[in-house]
C-alpha positions in Angstrom: 8.1 -8.3 5.2 11.2 -10.6 5.2 12.7 -11.6 1.9 16.1 -13.3 1.5 18.6 -11.1 3.4 16.3 -8.1 3.8 13.6 -6.9 6.2 11.3 -4.3 4.5 9.0 -2.0 6.6 7.0 1.1 6.1 6.8 4.0 8.6 6.2 7.7 9.1 9.4 9.6 9.7 9.3 13.4 10.3 5.8 13.6 8.9 6.7 11.7 5.7 5.7 8.2 4.6 8.8 6.1 4.2 9.9 2.6 3.1 12.9 1.1 4.9 15.1 -1.9 4.2 17.3 -3.5 6.8 19.9 -6.2 6.6 18.3 -9.3 8.0 21.4 -10.6 9.8 22.7 -7.4 11.4 19.6 -5.1 11.5 21.7 -2.3 9.8 19.8 0.1 7.6 20.3 -0.7 3.9 18.1 2.0 2.3 15.2 4.4 3.1 13.0 6.1 0.5 10.3 8.7 1.0 7.0 8.6 -0.7 5.9 11.8 -2.5 4.9 14.4 0.1 1.2 14.3 0.8 -1.2 15.1 3.6 -1.3 12.0 5.8 -4.7 10.6 6.3 -6.4 10.7 9.7 -6.5 7.2 11.2 -8.1 5.6 14.3 -5.8 5.5 17.3 -5.5 1.7 16.9 -4.2 2.1 13.3 -1.2 3.8 11.7 -0.8 5.5 8.3 1.9 2.9 7.4 0.0 -0.2 8.6 -0.3 -1.9 5.2 2.3 -4.7 4.8 4.9 -4.3 2.1 5.1 -7.1 -0.5 8.5 -8.3 -1.8 9.1 -10.7 -4.7 12.3 -11.8 -6.4 12.6 -8.6 -8.4 10.9 -5.8 -6.5 9.4 -4.2 -3.3 5.8 -3.0 -3.4 4.2 -0.7 -0.8 0.8 0.8 -0.4 0.1 3.9 1.7 -3.6 4.9 2.0 -2.5 8.6 1.9 -0.6 8.2 -1.4 -1.1 5.0 -3.3 1.4 2.4 -4.5 5.2 2.6 -5.0 7.6 0.0 -6.4 11.3 -0.2 -5.8 14.0 -2.7 -6.8 15.9 -4.5 -4.1 18.5 -1.7 -4.0 15.8 0.9 -3.3 15.7 2.5 -6.8 12.1 3.6 -7.6 10.6 1.6 -10.5 7.2 3.2 -10.6 4.6 5.0 -8.6 0.8 4.9 -8.8 -1.1 7.6 -6.9 -4.5 6.5 -5.8 -7.5 8.2 -4.3 -7.5 8.2 -0.5 -10.3 5.9 0.8 -12.9 7.3 3.1 -12.7 5.3 6.3 -13.0 6.0 10.1 -10.0 3.7 10.7 -7.7 4.5 7.8 -6.2 2.2 5.2 -5.0 -1.2 6.3 -5.3 -3.4 3.2 -2.1 -4.7 1.8 -1.3 -5.7 -1.8 -1.1 -9.3 -2.8 0.6 -10.9 -5.8 -1.4 -12.9 -8.3 0.4 -13.8 -11.6 1.8 -10.7 -13.1 -0.4 -8.4 -11.1 -0.8 -6.9 -7.6 -4.3 -7.0 -6.2 -5.5 -4.3 -3.8 -8.9 -3.7 -2.2 -10.0 -0.1 -2.0 -13.2 0.1 0.0 -14.9 3.2 1.2 -16.8 3.2 4.4 -20.4 3.7 3.4 -21.4 4.5 7.0 -19.6 7.9 6.7 -21.6 10.8 5.4 -19.0 12.0 2.9 -18.3 8.5 1.5 -19.4 7.1 -1.8 -20.1 3.4 -1.9 -19.8 3.4 -5.7 -16.1 4.2 -5.4 -15.2 1.0 -3.6 -13.3 -1.3 -5.9 -10.7 -4.1 -6.4 -7.7 -3.0 -8.4 -5.2 -5.0 -10.3 -1.9 -3.3 -11.2 0.9 -4.8 -13.3 3.9 -5.6 -11.1 6.5 -4.5 -13.7 4.9 -1.3 -14.9 2.4 -0.1 -12.3 -0.3 0.2 -15.0 -3.8 -0.7 -14.2 -4.5 -4.2 -15.5 -8.2 -4.2 -14.5 -10.5 -2.9 -11.8 -13.9 -4.1 -10.5 -16.4 -1.9 -8.8 -17.8 -3.0 -5.5 -21.0 -0.9 -5.3 -22.7 -2.9 -2.6 -19.9 -2.8 -0.1 -20.7 -1.0 3.1 -17.2 -1.2 4.5 -14.1 -3.3 4.4 -10.5 -3.1 5.5 -9.1 -6.6 4.8 -6.3 -7.7 2.5 -7.6 -9.7 -0.4 -7.2 -13.5 -0.6 -7.2 -15.7 -3.7 
């Protein structure tokens, strides 16, 4: 994600989920932050544990890792909040990215109902307050068989 003079990416480094910021003009690293240590989800060979796209606004950087949940940093890389979330059940791994809508971040958390250990009733759309990381609302998606897309409003 490019914002102002920064390029923000997510990756896996040494078995840890990380968020990285680079100077847009020079490519020089500005900061790198590790997510809390977790077991990294198994993903399809065409996916990656850090595939969700970061979101950057004029105040903060927001990232989602399927293996952990959501994290928020300011533009200098100082953690503002963290929101652990259940790991979705999917053959492919998480790929949905958060979007901004008003004061909230919207995230789709769908379980793959085609898997024997999945629970369709746990699929949901989640809204989290951008400033605090608190859940603003959530809506169950009980009839969803599977889904991996980023929401659109």
